[in-house]
N, C-alpha and C positions, 0 to 999 in steps of 0.2 A: 402582619409581616408576610412578605411574599414567600412562595415556596422555594426550595433550594435550587430547582432547575430554572426557574424564571429569572432570577437575578444573577446567576452565575455566568461569567464570561464563557464558560465551557459548557453551556447548556446544549449546544449543538456540537457534538463530537463526530469526527470522522474516523474510519478505521481502514487501514491499508493491509491487505492480506496477499500473500504470494501464492502463485500457482506454477508448478514446474511443467514443462512440456513433456509429453510422453514420447517413447521411442518411435511409435508409429503415428503417422499424421491423422489417422481416422479415430484415434483414441482420445478420450477427454483428458484435460489437464489434471495433474495431480496436485491437490492443495498441500501447502506446507503444514507442519505440525499444528501451528496456531490456527491455520485455516480449517484443518480437520476438526479441531476442538470447537471452533466457532460454528462450523456446519452442524455439529451435534447439538449445540445450543439452540439452533434454529430448526431442528428436526429435519435436516437434509435439504432445506430450501435453497441454500446457497449453491450446492452442486446442481440442483434441478434448474435454477435460473441460469447458471453458466452453460448448461447443456442446451437450453433452448434459445440462448442469446446470440448464437452464431458459432463459427468454427472455433476450435481450441485456441487459447491465447498464444500468441507468438511472443518472443522475447521483447520486452520493453513496451508492449501494448497493454492497454488497460480496459476494464469494464467497470462501470459504476452502477450500483444498485441503491435504491432509496426505500426506506420504510421496512427493511428486513428485520431490524431489531430496535427496541425502544431506546437502548443506550447509545446506539450508533445510527443516526438517521441516514448517513451517507457512508457507503462501504465501497471501496475501490479494490478490485482484484487485479493484481499486476502480474504480467507474464515474466517469469524468471529464466526462461530458456531451459535447456536440459540440465538435469541434476548431475552434480559432480563432474563438470566438464574439465576441471584441472587447470594446470598452469600452461600458458602459452610461452614456450621457451624463446620464441623469436621476439616477443614483446616484453618478456620478463614480468608478467603479471598474472594473477589468478583470474581466469575468465569467469568463474563462478561468482567471485566477489564483485567483479565489475558488472556482471549481469544484475546482481542484487542492488548495487548502487544506482544503476541506470533505471531499473524498474521502480524502486522506491522513490526516486527523484520525480519520475513521471507521475506517480500517484499523488505525491505531495503537491505538485504544481496543479494537478486537476482539482484537488480539494481546496487549495488556496484560491483558485479561480471561482469556486462556488462560495467563497467567503466563509468557510468553516473555520472557526477560531482555534479549535483544538483537534489534534490528530494523534491517534495511537497507531504505531507502526509495528507490524509483525517482524520479528528478527530474521525470518527467512533462513534460518540455519547459521547466520553470521551477524550477530548483533552490531558489531563494529561497522561492517560494511553497510548495514541498513541505516545506522545512525549517520554515517558519512553521506550516504545518498540523500537522506532527508535534509540534512543541513545544506548540502550543495544545491539541492533541487529548489529550495525556496530562497536562496541567496540572491539579493539584488542590491547593487550599489545605489543607494538613494541619498547619500550624504548631501548632495547638492540640490536635491529636489525639494520644492516647497511642500508638496503634499506627499507624505510618506504612506506606504501601504501598512495596514495593521500587521503586527507580527503574528506568526502562527506558532501556537504552543505544541510542541512535539514530545512524545514520550513513547517508550517501547511498550508494546501490548503485552499484558500479562505480568507486568512488574508492579 
C-alpha cells in the first residue's frame, strides 16, 4: 500500500501568506498573523529569505519560495499594501479588502501555473476577502474548451 503522501492528490500543497508594507520604504515587510506563525515554525527562515530576495514587497507583487517546509513545498508571499488603509469614499469600497483580494488572486494564479493541486490561503485579516480573491483569481471560463485545466483545491490556512 503506498504512503499517504504519494497517492494523495494533495501531496503537493502550496501556501499563500500575506505581508503588509511598512510605513517607511527602507523597512522590511510585516508578515500577517499566519505568516508570523509560519515563520516561527520554520525558525525565522521565511523572514530571512524575504530580506535577501530583494526590496520589500509592493502591493499585489509576489515572491515564491520552494523547499522551506515539508508540508508546503511551494510558498508564495503576497504583498498586501499598507495595513488598515480604510475605505475609499470616492469609489465606495474598502481598499484593504481589495488589496487582499488582488494579492491572494495573484498568489493563486502563480501556484496554479506551477500545477500545484492544493493551496492553503492565509486569511490576511479578512477571510472573506481572501476567499473571494482566491476564487476569482483562478476562475477561467472553459465551458467550451475541449481540454480543461485541472481544478485547484483551495482552503483557508489554519482551519
